N, C-alpha and C positions, 0 to 999 in steps of 0.2 A: 731677630732669625726667621726664614719663612717653614710655612707648613709642609711636608713634604708625605706625599701618597704612599701608604705601609705596601701597595701594590707595586708601585713602580718600583722600592726599595727590593722587593721579592724580586724583580725582575730584571735586577741588575744595574738600576741608576743607581749611582754612588757620585761621590764628590768629585771624580776624575771626570765622569759624563756631565757631570755639571760644567766643571770647569772647560770642556771641551764646547759644551754650547756657548758659553759665556763670551768664546772666541771662536764660533763657529765658522768664519770665514777663513781661517790660520788651521782650521782641524783638520783632523783626517777622517771626518766623517763623510759618511757616501753625500754624490753629490744631490742624489736626492733629498735626503736629509736638509740639506743646505736651503735648497727653495724651500721647502716648507718653512725653516727659518727666516729665509728673506722675507718670504711671505708673511709670515707673522709681525715680523719688526714692522714691516710698510703696513699693514692693517692696523697696528697700533701707535703709530708715528704719525701716519700721513694717510688713512685708508682712501682720500677721493683721488691720490696721487700714488696709485700703482701703476708702475711704467709697463708700456706695451712689452718691454722688452722681458720683464719679471712675468707678466701674463703668460707669455710663450713659454718660458721655462717650466711654470707650474701646470699648464695643458700638457707639458711633453713629459712631465712625470706623474701627472696624477688625472686620475678618469674624475668628469664633471661631478659626481656622487662624492669622489671623495674629496673633493673642494670645495662642496656644500658643506661637507660633514667638517672637515678641517675647521672654515670658517667659523661655522656655529659651534665650533668647540673654541676659537680662540675668542669670541665673543665672549659665551657664557665665562671661562675664565679670566676673563680680564674685567669683570663688573666690577669689583670691589678695588680696582685703582685710583679712584678718586676717593674713599676712604682712606686707601694705606698712604697715598702722598698728602693726605692734611694728616696722616697719622692720627687717624680718628678707628682706626679698624686695632681692636685689643689684641695682643700678642699672646697666644695660647703659653710659651713660654720665651723668657727674655734671654736664654743663655744654647738653648739647641735648639735644633730642629724637632718639630713634633708631627710623627707619622698618623695619619688618618685613614680613615676606610670608609666607604659607603657600603649601607645595609642596600644589598640589591632589591627587595620588595619594597622596602619604603622610602628609598633613595634619600634617608638620612644620613648626617655626617654624625663620624663617632673619631674622635681622638683617642688614640691608642696610649699616649704618655702621659695624660694630661692628668 
């Protein structure tokens, strides 16, 4: 099971939204969000091969600062991919999603249902 941010849950992220994101191209998500998800997929799977068409879409919907922030966030949150793919990242729970939160001052992660 994945770990879900408690803040995201409070802001309406639920299983229905998760399903939309999983099949975002066919979803009713706004085009701006689909572009961000396309960029995320491209960055994670083939960062050196982001197409000129995708670059144009990203620039149409986002400022240079927003693009930078988005790519830094994608990079930050993808750092555990290797450990996860090798099944070396221990699960907090094997039966449910575990919400977490960050302490604003220390930046430390805490699991809310652990």
